[in-house]
N, C-alpha and C positions, 0 to 999 in steps of 0.2 A: 504774851505779846512778843517777847524776845524770840520765842520759838517760831512764831509766824514770820517775823522779820528774817530769821535765819533761813527758813524754807524758801522765801521769796528771793533772797540773795543767792542761794544755791541754784535756784531755777534760772535766774538771770545769768549766772556764771556758766551754767550748762548750755544755755542758748548761745552765749558768746563763743564758747569753745567749740560748739557744734558748727557754727557758721565759719569759724576760723579754720577748723579741720576741713570743711567742705571746700573752702578756697584753696587750701593746700593740696587737696586731692585733684583739683583741676589740672589737666595736663595737655600737652600737645598730643597729636595722634601717635607720635613715637614714644610717648610716655614721660617726657620731660615736664616736671612740675612748673606751672606758670610762675610760681614765685622764684624759680631758678632760671627762667628763660633768658632774661637780660644778661645774667652772668655767663650763661652758656653761649649766647650769641657773641658777646664781647670777646670771650676766649677764642671762639672759632674764627671770628673775623680778624682778630689781632694777628693771626698767623699770615694773613694774605695782604692786608692793607699796607700800602707802601712798598710791597715786594712784588706781588703779581696783580694787584688790583689798585686802581687809583683812588676810588671812593665809592661809597654805596649808601643808598637810602633803604631802610628796612622797616616794614610795618607788619605786625603780626596781629591777627584778629582771633578772638574766641568768644562764642556766644554773643556775636554782634557788638563786642566791646574791643577797644584797642588795648592790646596787652603790651605792645612795644612799638614805639615809633622813634627811630633814632638814625642819625647820620653818622657815617664813618669816613675817615679820610678827608680828601680835599676836593672842593669845588674848583679850585684854581691852585694847582701845585706850585706854579712859578711864584705866585704871591702869597702862598701859604694861607689861603682862605679856606677855612674849614667848611665842611658840608653840613647843611641843616636840612633834615628830612622833611620839615614842615614847609619850607619855602623853596627848596632847590628844585629846579625844573630840568627834567631829563627828556631825551628822546625815547619814547616807549617802543619804537620799532614795531615788530609784527604783533605785539600785544594789541595794537590798534585794530587788528582784524576782528577782534571780539566785538567791537562796537558796530562793525558792519553786520555781523550775524545777529546781534540783538536788534538792530534796525530792521533786518529782514524779518525776524520773528514778530516784531511789532506789526509789520504790514501783513504777515500771514494771519495774525489775530484779527486784523481788520478786513480780511478777505480780499486784499489787493494782490497778494502773491500766493500762488500754488506751488509748493516745493517740487512737485512732479511735472510741472508745465515746462514745455520747450522754451528756453530763454529767448529764442528768436522772436517769440510772440510779444515780448516786452521791449525788445530793442528796435531801433529804426531799421527799416528794410535794407538788407545788404551790409549791415554794420560789421559783421564778422566775415572776413574775406579769405581766410586760410583754413577753413574746415575741410577735413579730408574723409570724414566718415559720415554715413547717412544716419547713424544713430543720433537722435537729438540730445543736446546737453540740457540738463534740468538745473534748477536752482540748487537742488540737493547735490548734484555733481560739483557745483561751485563750492558748496560748503564742505564737501568731503574731499576736495582737491582731486577729483576723479574725472575732470572734464577732458583730460588727455593733452593739455598744452605742454609744450616743452618749456624749459627755462629760457629767459631772455634777459640778459644783464644790461643790455643797451637801453639808454634813455629811461632808466628807472629813477636815478637820483642825480642831483646837480649841486655844485658847490655854491652857487648863488641863486637867489630867488628870481633873478631876472631871466634866467633860462627856463623857468618852469612854464609849462603849458597848462591849459585847462584840463580837467579830468577827461573830458570827451576826446580832446586832441591827443592827450597822452596815451589813451587806450588805442587810438588809431595808429599812432607812430610806433608803439611798442608791441603791436599784435604779434604773438608767437605762432609758430606752426602747430597744428594739432598732430601729434605723433603717436598717440595711443588711442585706442578705441575707448570711448566714454564708459566709465563704470568698471574698468578692468584693473587699473593700477592707481595707487595713490602717488601723484606727482605734485608735490607742494608747489603752489602757484600764487605769486603776487598778482598776476594778471587776473586770475579767477576772482579773487576777492575784490579788486577794484572794479571789475565788471559787475559784480553783484551790487556794489555801492552805486554804480552808475544807474543801474535799474531802479534802485531806491530813489535816486535823484530824479529820474524820469517820472516815476509814479507819483511822487509827492510834489513835483514842480518846485523843489527847493534844492539849492546846492547842498551836496552831502554834508559838508561841514556845518552848514546852518541847521540841517535836520538834526545832526548829533547834538549840537549845542542846545536846541530847543527841547528835544524829546528824550535826551539822556542826561547831559550835563546839568541843565537847569533843574530837572526833576531830582537830581541827586545832590544839588547844592555844590556842584563842582565849579569853582571860580578861578582856579589858578592853572587851568589846562586849556589847550586849544587843539581842535582837530584841523584847523586851517593850515595850509601849507606855508603861509607867510607869517613869520613871527613879528614882522614889522607892524602888523595890525594891532598888536597888544604889547605896549611898552613895558608893562610890569613883568610879563612873562619873559620878554627879551632880557630884561634886567636880571631876573632870577635864574636864567638858564646857566647851568654849570658848564665848564669846559669839558670836552670829550678828549679821550686819550687813546693812544695805541701803546701796547707794551713792546718795547724794543728788546729789552733783556731784563732780567730780574732787578727790580729797583730803578729801572730807567724807563721813563714814560715820555712819549712824544705827543704834543698837542695835535689833535686832528681837526678836521674842518666840519662845519655844519652840513646838514644833509637836507636838501629840499627835494620834494617829489611832486611830479605831475599826478602819479597814481598814489596820492597821499593816503587814501583809505587803507592801504596795505601796510603802512608803517610810518605815518606822518604825525601822529599825536605827540605833542610836547606837553608834559605835565609833571605834577609832583607825585611822590609815592603815596601821600595822604589821599589825593584824589583817586588814584587807582584803587586804593583800599576801599573807598566809598563805593566804587563800582563793584568790587568783590563782595561787599556786604549785601548789596542789592540782589546778588545772585544766590544767596543762601537763604535757608528757611527763616521766615519771619514769624515769631510766636505771637506778637501782639499788634502788628501793623500789616496793612495790605502792601503787596509789592508795588513799588512806584513805577516800575518799568513796563509792567503788563497789567491789563485790566482783568485778565483771567489767570489765576495761579497755575492752572494747568499748562499754560503756555511755557512757563519756566520749566516745568517738569518735562515737557516735550523737548525743549531745547537741550536739556541736559540728559536726554535719553540717547542711547546709541543709534547713530544713523548709518554707520558703516563699520564693518569688521570682517576680516577674512576668515576668522575662526572664533568660536565661542570662548576659547581659552586665551585669547589675545586682546589686549586693549585696542579699542578702535577710535572712531571719531564721533563726537556728539554734536552734530550740527555746527561744526567749525571749531569746537573745543577738543583738545586732545585728552583722551582718557589716560589716567595714570594708575598703574598697578602698584599701589603702595600698601601700607598696613590697612588703610581704608581706601575705598575708591575715590580718586581725585580727578579733578578737571583742571587742565593747565594749558598754558601757551607761553612760548618764549619769544623774545624779540631781539633783533640785532640790527644796528646800523653801522656806519663806518667808525663811529665813536662811542656807541653806547650798547649796553646789554641789559635786558630785563627778563624777569620771570614772574609769571602770575600763576598762583596755585590755590585752588579752593578744595576743601573737603566738606561738602554739604552735610553729610550725616553726622559729622563732628562739629559743625558750625565753626570751622577753622579755616583760616586763610593766611598765606604768607605772600607778601609782595616784596620783591627785591629789584631795585633799579640801580645800575652802576654806570659811571661815566667812563667806561672803557670798552673798547671793541672786543668781541669774542671772549668775554670774561666767563669762566666756567666754575671756578672754585667756590665762589660765594653764591652766585645766582642759582646754580644747580646743586652744588655740594651741600650747602647749608639747608636748602629746601629739603633735600633727601633726609638729612638728620632730623628735621622737624616733623615731617609727615610720616616717616618710618617706612619699614618694609615688611612684607609678609614673610613669616618664617617658612622656609622650604620644608615640605613634607618629606621626611626621611624615607617613608615607604614608597613615595613616588619616585625618588631618586634610585631606588633599588628595583623598580618595576622593570618588566621586560619591554624595553623601548628600542626604537630603531637605532642602529649604530651611528654614532656621530660622524664617522668617516664619510657618510653620504652627503654631509653638508659642505665638505671641503671645496674650495674654489675661490675664484676672483669675480667680484661683482661690481656693477656700476649703478649709481643712484638713478632713479627715474627722474629726479629733479636735475636735469642737465640739458645743455644745448646739444641737440643732435644735428643741427644745421649750422654750417659755417665753421670757420677755422677754430673757434673756441671749443669745439667738440673734442679736440686733442687734450685739452686741460684735464678732462675727467678721466682719461686713461692714465694720467700720471698720478692720480689719487684714488685708486680703486679700494673697495672694501675687500679685505682678505679674511677668509675663514679657514682655520685648520683645527683638526680634532686633537684634544689632549689625551683623551681616553674614550672609551665606548659611550660615555654620557656627557662629556664636557668638551667645550670648544673655546678657542681663543679668536677674538675678532679684532682686527686692526684696521685703522683708517688714519691717514695723514700722520703717522708716527705715534698715534695714541692706541692703547690696547685695553681690552676688557675680557674677562672670562665669564662664560655663561654655562649653566647646567640645564640639562633637559628635564622638564617638569611634566610634560605631556608629549605624546607622539609628535615629534618634529617642532615642538615649542620649547624655546630656551629662555631662561631667566638669568639676568646679569647677577653675578655674585661679587665680583671685585673689578676695579678698573678705573679708567679716566672718567671724570664727571661729564665729559663730552657724550658718553653713551647713556647717561641717566634717562633722558627722554625716550630712548629706544631700548629700555631695559628688558623688553620682551620681544623676541624674534620668532616669526613663524616661517618655516621652510615648506614651500609647496614642492613636493617631490613626485615625479612621474617616471616610471621605468628606471628608477635608480638615479635620476638626474634632477638637480634643483632647477625648477622653472622660475621661481620667484621667491624673494625674501620680503616679508611684509612686516611693517611696524605701523604705529599710529601716525607717524609723521611723514614717512616716505617709504617707498618700496625700492628694492634692488633687483636687478636682472643680471643673469650671467653675462660676463664680458664677452662681446661678440667678436673680439680679435684676440688671437693667441699671444701669449707672452713672447714666443719666438718671433712672431711677426713684428711686435712692438720693438723688440730688441734689434731686429734687422733694420727696421725703419730708423731707429735712433742712430745706429752705426753708420748707415748710409748717409743720413743727414749730416752727421759730424764730419764724415769724409768729404761731403760736398762743400761744407763750410771751410774746412782746411784747404781744400783744393782751390777754391775760388778766391781765397784770401792770398794764397801763395802764388798761384799760376800767373797772374798778370805781371808780377814783379820778375818772375823767372823768365817769361817771354820777353819782357822789356830788356832785361840784361842780355839775353841771347841776341836780341835785335841790335843792341849797341855793340856787342862783340862782332857781329857780322858786318856792321858798318865799318868798324875799324879794319877788319880784314878785307873790306871792299867786296864782300860777296853780293851778287845781284839779288835784289828783292823781288819776290813774286807775290801776286795778288792774294793767294790763299793764306799767306802769313798774316796779311791785314785782317782778313775775315776771321781767322782763328783768334787773333788778338782781341778783336771786337766782341767775339762770342764769349771769351773769357771775362771781358769787362761787363758784359750783360749778366753773366753768372755772379760776378761780384756785386752788381747792382741788386740782383735778387736777394743775396744774403743781407746786404745793408737794409733793404726794404723790409725784410722779415724781422730783422733786429729792431728797426724803428717801430714796427707794428707791435711787437711784443713789449717793447719799452713803454710805448704809449698805454698799453693795457695795464701794465704793472704800476705805472706812475700815479694813477688816479682811480678813484672808485666811481666818479661821475663821468661815465662814458656815454657819449652820443654816437650812434652808428655813423652819422655824417662825418665824424672826426677820423674814423679809420677807413672811410670809403676811398679816399685818395690812394692809400696803400694797396687796397684790393684792386682798384683800377690799374695801378702800376704793375701789378702781377700779370694782368691781362696783356698790357702793352709789352712788357718784357718777354712774355711768352711768344707773342707774335713776332717780335724782333728776333728772338732766338731762332724761330723756325726759318725766317728769311735768311739769317746769316748761315744757318746749317745748309740751306739750299745752295747758297753761293759757294760755300766750301766744297760741297759735293760736285758742283759744276766745274770748279777749277781743280778738282782732285787729280784727274787724269792729265790735265795740261801741265801740271807742275812736276818737275823732276825732284821727287822727294826721296830722302833716305828712309830706310826702315825705321830708324829712330824717330824721324819727323812724323812718319805715318802713324806710329804708335802714339806719340804725344797728341797729335791732332785728333785721332780717333778717340783718345781718352777724354779730351775736352768735350767732344760731341756726346759721348756716352754719359759723362758726368752731368752735363746740363740736362740731358734727357731724364736721368734718374731724379734730379732735383725737381723738374716739372712734374714727373710722375708722383713724387711724394706730395707736392703741393696740391695736385688734383685729388689724391687719395685723402688728404687731411683737410680738404675744402678751404684752401687758402685763397680762394677766388670769391668767397661770399661770407 
């Protein structure tokens, strides 16, 4: 009897220890034991919270279970209110786009949308007015961000909800130019996503936010989040929303403003990290339950299959999701508003997900750095690195993102922040952007993988260079492409020097001419008409400079920019140009009549040339539109 009891006891103990060991063996894709995850995250986050990051909500899933759900830092720094990951409401930013793509795939499943159909067949006649190519735009182009639209930062977000227009009106106001042939380059586009959401709205005869609430939120039991652009409609969400911040310097945070959007499907969801985790769980394999988002499990498989890639060795786009080349294949999407940063990452084959939402603009260290540590990286094949590959010198150059404004005065901004590539040796390159750097190594012909560097480059950790006749034609990533800069550095330098010269000249010259005029009066020298016209011409030049400074200041002072707000400055440039031409004509008419010294002729001619240079620069850099 005692022997049987002993055997049963040993069996029970063996089962207990087997289960315990199994639990201990569960790891993140990068190999961190789940029993150590909280300690690992705590240690990692501690380095940044309060220093470079205001606060964060982090949720980690494994095998459809919550492994970690925790808040770090403050929801309100000024009042020292700690952040609770279960209740804290964040702006999800562009992670909201994933709800558009799920909505689209639900309608594909119902036969209401064909991904290869011309979207004009779903839109009201004449809705899009700025298309320049005969090639039709398909829903797949919208999902892949290959519709060819330029960036448009005007009328995207507002500081108050009272300025917000309907989705339809917002799309009409903010329609961008089509500057690329559809299907040729990835140019990340808020407009494309909201246009897709508008099509969902038209086909379902429901406001898009109502559709998301009924067909996604309610199905997932999401109660503390809203897709609607106005927080005022939900008092509890408004109450739980944390304050957003900007990092001024290490340890110094400035409270930012809320962000309201007409094109809210592209970045307007406000919600908790827990709710976003529920969405992530629904996108991963379910062992014992049916998928609640789709009636056919194949629809989810289709959505997470590659829909665009420039090369088989490069991560691409999976129907709106970004593919990530980690230790295991991941699907991800980041989000940014003026006050918040988020990162959504799932690894379906590992049934693993990490959700990070922070109440700080442009936060990288935790959102992307921690995610990288949890999902892991593929080990580089040493044999590949030693293979006979094209020389890295071929990649050197300066490039501009395809996600940029090519029309209007803001096109200048992108020339100030180019992507620069230089070779370190035959197989390695250094990539720099906005003061941040990363090193990449060539792993396949003209395909480079990030090895070290700023977290800013994590989402573009694989680069593909399209090279023809020894010249780079295009750099491709899953998020955006880059094209060779179409203006030389020497021309940019000359433009900058000339503009600085014009600024100095027209700030100083009116005072110099005024002093000369006063001295001439004291000496009782006779006045001539040409002096008056020259003085007025210089005043116009000064007005040009003041107007440009006001324009730039207005753009830098706020993120909620309406085109109508800068329109007066653009009109003023036209008016000042016309007035300048008139004054130059009067100067030339009176030139021969006036008895001018050589010095006077030189000064007057310099004024004419300088204002002509200024107008030429304004035309070149599109400061009239």
